C-alpha positions as a printed NumPy array, in Angstrom:
array([[104.667, -26.585,  -3.328],
       [102.017, -28.753,  -5.009],
       [103.142, -30.009,  -8.406],
       [100.98 , -31.487, -11.16 ],
       [102.569, -34.164, -13.269],
       [102.534, -33.864, -17.012],
       [100.362, -36.987, -17.239],
       [ 97.803, -35.555, -14.835],
       [ 97.759, -32.237, -16.678],
       [ 97.128, -33.961, -20.013],
       [ 94.342, -36.029, -18.469],
       [ 92.784, -32.882, -16.977],
       [ 92.906, -31.05 , -20.316],
       [ 91.465, -34.093, -22.119],
       [ 88.489, -34.242, -19.751],
       [ 87.698, -30.54 , -19.935],
       [ 88.25 , -30.089, -23.646],
       [ 86.969, -33.413, -25.026],
       [ 85.073, -35.64 , -22.603],
       [ 82.888, -33.14 , -20.706],
       [ 81.891, -31.09 , -23.832],
       [ 81.062, -34.361, -25.585],
       [ 78.642, -35.606, -22.93 ],
       [ 75.66 , -33.452, -24.064],
       [ 76.232, -34.589, -27.66 ],
       [ 76.357, -38.256, -26.652],
       [ 73.263, -37.949, -24.465],
       [ 71.451, -36.013, -27.182],
       [ 72.318, -38.617, -29.808],
       [ 71.22 , -41.424, -27.509],
       [ 67.966, -39.65 , -26.736],
       [ 67.309, -39.044, -30.424],
       [ 67.954, -42.706, -31.261],
       [ 65.62 , -43.868, -28.496],
       [ 62.89 , -41.509, -29.731],
       [ 63.197, -42.569, -33.365],
       [ 63.533, -46.324, -32.83 ],
       [ 61.198, -46.655, -29.84 ],
       [ 58.628, -49.445, -30.492],
       [ 55.267, -48.031, -31.549],
       [ 51.835, -49.43 , -32.26 ],
       [ 51.111, -48.929, -35.965],
       [ 47.914, -50.983, -36.047],
       [ 45.762, -47.903, -36.683],
       [ 47.498, -47.67 , -40.067],
       [ 48.306, -51.275, -40.929],
       [ 45.098, -53.082, -39.928],
       [ 42.823, -51.996, -42.761],
       [ 40.292, -54.47 , -44.253],
       [ 41.569, -56.734, -47.012],
       [ 39.082, -58.083, -49.544],
       [ 38.448, -61.808, -49.574],
       [ 39.916, -63.456, -52.66 ],
       [ 42.029, -60.391, -53.45 ],
       [ 44.501, -60.861, -56.325],
       [ 46.01 , -57.414, -56.903],
       [ 46.343, -54.426, -54.588],
       [ 47.572, -50.878, -55.124],
       [ 48.667, -48.765, -52.161],
       [ 49.933, -45.205, -51.993],
       [ 51.549, -43.26 , -49.165],
       [ 51.702, -39.48 , -48.787],
       [ 54.846, -37.694, -47.599],
       [ 56.024, -35.815, -44.534],
       [ 53.394, -33.422, -43.174],
       [ 51.132, -34.441, -46.053],
       [ 47.775, -36.188, -46.155],
       [ 45.91 , -38.658, -48.398],
       [ 43.854, -35.75 , -49.742],
       [ 46.948, -34.166, -51.312],
       [ 47.098, -36.705, -54.175],
       [ 46.902, -40.274, -52.83 ],
       [ 43.113, -40.485, -52.571],
       [ 42.749, -39.112, -56.097],
       [ 45.196, -41.661, -57.482],
       [ 43.577, -44.639, -55.765],
       [ 40.104, -43.576, -56.877],
       [ 41.432, -43.266, -60.428],
       [ 43.034, -46.706, -60.256],
       [ 39.766, -48.189, -59.011],
       [ 37.611, -46.555, -61.669],
       [ 39.894, -46.565, -64.706],
       [ 42.154, -49.579, -64.448],
       [ 44.659, -50.694, -67.1  ],
       [ 43.273, -53.105, -69.724],
       [ 45.419, -56.06 , -68.602],
       [ 43.897, -55.839, -65.111],
       [ 40.309, -56.187, -66.298],
       [ 38.694, -59.126, -64.534],
       [ 41.288, -59.135, -61.767],
       [ 39.934, -58.818, -58.218],
       [ 41.534, -55.578, -57.028],
       [ 41.739, -53.385, -53.979],
       [ 42.92 , -49.777, -53.963],
       [ 44.058, -48.312, -50.676],
       [ 45.294, -44.84 , -49.747],
       [ 47.488, -45.116, -46.639],
       [ 46.78 , -42.474, -44.007],
       [ 49.808, -42.392, -41.718],
       [ 49.623, -38.771, -40.558],
       [ 50.072, -39.81 , -36.918],
       [ 53.667, -40.8  , -37.763],
       [ 54.622, -38.749, -40.825],
       [ 54.601, -35.254, -39.358],
       [ 58.123, -35.376, -37.946],
       [ 60.962, -35.244, -40.482],
       [ 63.262, -37.289, -38.213],
       [ 60.717, -39.973, -37.36 ],
       [ 58.906, -40.436, -40.657],
       [ 61.549, -42.541, -42.435],
       [ 61.964, -45.1  , -39.644],
       [ 58.244, -45.226, -38.79 ],
       [ 57.324, -45.303, -42.477],
       [ 59.508, -48.297, -43.211],
       [ 58.184, -50.186, -40.166],
       [ 54.606, -49.425, -41.22 ],
       [ 55.378, -50.659, -44.714],
       [ 56.928, -53.889, -43.459],
       [ 53.851, -54.655, -41.354],
       [ 51.543, -53.968, -44.312],
       [ 53.674, -55.995, -46.722],
       [ 53.87 , -59.001, -44.4  ],
       [ 50.128, -58.907, -43.782],
       [ 49.201, -58.75 , -47.465],
       [ 51.719, -61.451, -48.416],
       [ 50.043, -63.87 , -45.988],
       [ 46.842, -63.707, -48.061],
       [ 47.127, -66.785, -50.263],
       [ 45.002, -65.303, -53.057],
       [ 47.196, -62.213, -53.574],
       [ 49.388, -62.362, -56.678],
       [ 50.779, -58.814, -56.927],
       [ 51.279, -55.501, -55.142],
       [ 51.867, -52.044, -56.591],
       [ 53.064, -49.572, -53.942],
       [ 53.479, -45.845, -54.685],
       [ 55.06 , -43.337, -52.316],
       [ 55.824, -39.613, -52.342],
       [ 58.557, -37.875, -50.352],
       [ 59.011, -39.722, -47.033],
       [ 56.239, -42.073, -48.132],
       [ 58.947, -43.723, -50.213],
       [ 60.079, -45.498, -47.047],
       [ 56.586, -46.943, -46.612],
       [ 56.89 , -48.327, -50.142],
       [ 60.328, -49.804, -49.466],
       [ 58.99 , -51.412, -46.289],
       [ 55.944, -52.869, -48.082],
       [ 58.21 , -54.512, -50.628],
       [ 60.67 , -55.864, -48.06 ],
       [ 57.889, -57.173, -45.818],
       [ 56.033, -58.807, -48.695],
       [ 59.074, -60.38 , -50.333],
       [ 60.429, -61.724, -47.034],
       [ 57.071, -63.406, -46.393],
       [ 56.322, -64.602, -49.932],
       [ 59.235, -64.286, -52.399],
       [ 56.963, -65.381, -55.262],
       [ 54.691, -62.361, -54.866],
       [ 55.076, -59.817, -57.688],
       [ 55.85 , -56.343, -56.365],
       [ 56.15 , -53.04 , -58.246],
       [ 57.503, -50.023, -56.364],
       [ 56.935, -46.472, -57.596],
       [ 58.782, -43.515, -56.052],
       [ 57.585, -39.939, -56.538],
       [ 60.248, -37.375, -55.589],
       [ 61.463, -39.65 , -52.776],
       [ 63.344, -38.385, -49.74 ],
       [ 66.639, -40.215, -49.29 ],
       [ 67.557, -39.407, -45.665],
       [ 66.895, -42.268, -43.249],
       [ 66.779, -41.758, -39.485],
       [ 68.036, -38.201, -39.889],
       [ 71.654, -39.296, -40.401],
       [ 71.911, -41.752, -43.313],
       [ 71.694, -39.266, -46.171],
       [ 72.088, -41.648, -49.12 ],
       [ 70.011, -44.505, -47.73 ],
       [ 67.14 , -44.014, -50.156],
       [ 69.39 , -43.54 , -53.164],
       [ 71.14 , -46.794, -52.295],
       [ 67.997, -48.816, -51.463],
       [ 64.992, -47.541, -53.447],
       [ 64.432, -49.968, -56.295],
       [ 66.583, -52.761, -54.886],
       [ 63.488, -54.623, -53.704],
       [ 60.782, -55.782, -56.057],
       [ 60.339, -57.101, -59.558],
       [ 60.107, -53.661, -61.151],
       [ 60.614, -50.102, -59.921],
       [ 59.902, -46.746, -61.546],
       [ 60.642, -43.272, -60.187],
       [ 59.755, -39.681, -61.076],
       [ 61.805, -36.694, -59.947],
       [ 61.97 , -32.913, -60.343],
       [ 65.601, -31.777, -60.414],
       [ 64.664, -28.298, -59.114],
       [ 63.739, -29.812, -55.786],
       [ 66.147, -29.173, -52.903],
       [ 65.   , -32.061, -50.705],
       [ 67.93 , -34.525, -50.3  ],
       [ 67.646, -37.364, -52.79 ],
       [ 64.464, -36.099, -54.427],
       [ 66.328, -34.521, -57.332],
       [ 68.652, -37.43 , -58.151],
       [ 68.412, -40.407, -60.471],
       [ 67.972, -43.66 , -58.558],
       [ 70.475, -46.241, -59.799],
       [ 68.212, -49.212, -58.954],
       [ 64.988, -47.798, -60.37 ],
       [ 63.822, -46.728, -63.811],
       [ 63.954, -42.974, -63.187],
       [ 62.235, -40.31 , -65.256],
       [ 63.15 , -36.631, -64.905],
       [ 59.788, -34.857, -65.217],
       [ 61.173, -31.35 , -64.629],
       [ 60.581, -30.106, -68.203],
       [ 57.193, -31.839, -68.479],
       [ 55.245, -29.354, -66.407],
       [ 52.786, -27.434, -68.619],
       [ 51.637, -23.89 , -67.858],
       [ 48.341, -25.16 , -66.437],
       [ 50.268, -26.99 , -63.698],
       [ 52.785, -24.227, -63.003],
       [ 51.467, -23.693, -59.472],
       [ 52.765, -27.074, -58.315],
       [ 56.06 , -26.718, -56.394],
       [ 58.945, -28.932, -57.568],
       [ 58.54 , -31.411, -54.703],
       [ 54.851, -31.989, -55.522],
       [ 54.971, -31.916, -59.311],
       [ 55.898, -35.635, -59.752],
       [ 52.657, -36.681, -58.005],
       [ 50.585, -34.652, -60.484],
       [ 52.673, -35.951, -63.38 ],
       [ 52.042, -39.523, -62.295],
       [ 48.288, -39.041, -61.942],
       [ 48.158, -37.435, -65.398],
       [ 50.304, -40.254, -66.769],
       [ 48.021, -42.91 , -65.296],
       [ 44.98 , -41.268, -66.846],
       [ 46.686, -41.452, -70.237],
       [ 47.975, -45.004, -69.574],
       [ 51.507, -43.716, -70.074],
       [ 53.11 , -44.953, -66.839],
       [ 54.021, -48.635, -66.486],
       [ 51.952, -51.188, -64.617],
       [ 54.152, -54.26 , -64.323],
       [ 51.677, -56.971, -63.32 ],
       [ 50.39 , -59.1  , -66.182],
       [ 47.777, -61.609, -64.976],
       [ 48.164, -65.069, -66.48 ]])
């Protein structure tokens, strides 16, 4: 009569209960990682014209499944037309980043956004005339902002960088849930953030320990009641810029 040893039986059970059921998970995880981190050409987003002799540039990035028309274009037009008094006479550029080709997927947007930001930051920092950058990002666009700062500072540590986060998403690569909370505000000379605590998006309703965070939840007037919690900080910031009530860090010498 055929007998199975105890060791063989344990090995058989281990394969059928642990190894074989785990193969789809491992392959799925590997496939997901390849998809998210696969090298991509971001030049359609990063290779925008840069003014000759530029000293100060503002950039803003919309969030996941958003577009520049949601708020970013309005903010950049406002910054171009109604600049802060200390920036008068400074050669400026105001750019609304359109990265819709990479921001539509909630799993891809954080990794792609940061890579896009790094490319933009490095490129701007190589312009010898540039003295300062102010980058503003909403939702997953926060990772574009973080990348801009890291790319710029790694290329030119003397460059002044302000990062502004509007209801930022914290999840990076779909698995690192506290990445944004731990990193937003760590790069740059000054960072300010605006959140709505009613928002349910991970990280968007929490104070950022490395950034000057303002809870704008109770600041929404009746006229702006139609804005959902995740979008309200963008409207608050635009209103605040119009009233010169949000900080602009750069002070030209």
